[in-house]
C-alpha angles and dihedrals in degrees: 000000000000113000134172135201117203089340096310130103111275127206112200112245123231093199133026149144094282122126095237114222122121137309119228118213115194123192113215096235140183125185108260109252131157110256094019104055125077092344091168086069091059103120119049085036126048115240093254091051091050090053091053090051091046091055091051092050091053093050094048095043094051091043088053091055089052090050091051090050089068089067103034137023096270130153118201125222139174110218104207144184147231108037111259095029096103095091091060091044102050097072089061096052131088114258112273096029111137123211128230126183112243106169096132094253092141138102106264135177121262111286097028101112141145115355089002090065090052092051092048090046090055092048092049094049092051092050089048087057088065103259121149092220137014137201134189115215133195118245089214096076106077092152096051109137111253091227090068090063092046091050092048093052094044094049091051097046095051093044131079128248092286093063118114127172123206128188108192125204120226089243092063098264126096135247096199138024120178135176146171094230131027098261101190092187089070088069098043126110094356120155095224120211092024134109091253099067099097094040092050090048090054089052092051091050090052092050089053094048092241127161102242117201113192124209121209113282120261136176135250124213106239105123140037095266092053090047090055090051090050092053091047096048107026094096088067095060137060098254103125098165092050092049090051091049091050089053094044091051093046093241098135091109097035115143130178106231112213099009118198115257 
């Protein structure tokens, strides 16, 4: 796996100055509901189809965290909103996944707004649970290789408090952000849902003097072109619930025509 730290080649350590302990990985989750889930996939999907796919993504993503926990000290979470929604969410999660509220109802520094407050809220709650490191993870990456999660946790746990791990998406966002301390500045003044998110996060890490380890890029499924890629490639990854949903919804031959370039 090719990694980088602050723009240079990075070789994962096997020992380090870290305090050990466990790394929490929290999926940013919403209860699958027609009209509220994966709305950027409507069209080409109907709202009820998008909800089915959303449920499958949650199951596979939380299952993937559990799979990674066999190789590294990882604890899996679903970071949910709004308050009270956890009962509807739990049936869609892998067994053993804990829930933490991440609705942004926290005191946050100037510039940490919107989705950034929710991410910071999730990070803070996982640290409050006693973990040595914490990551937030997209729920739109059901085919993410398990080794990426293992590498993220390992890199954080052997690093010191300046260590940050970023997994960028090929659309300019990120699928994972992990840290040893809750650096609120990493969530400040970010234009969320744009192609500048990962680049701005790198800039913030540099301003803070952090050691940024970058995982290989991956893709999230939030538009028709990404859905086509999922259908085309999902057989090559361990994402059983997503494969079943694709079959159930009759998407095996789905193509985005024309797809954006």
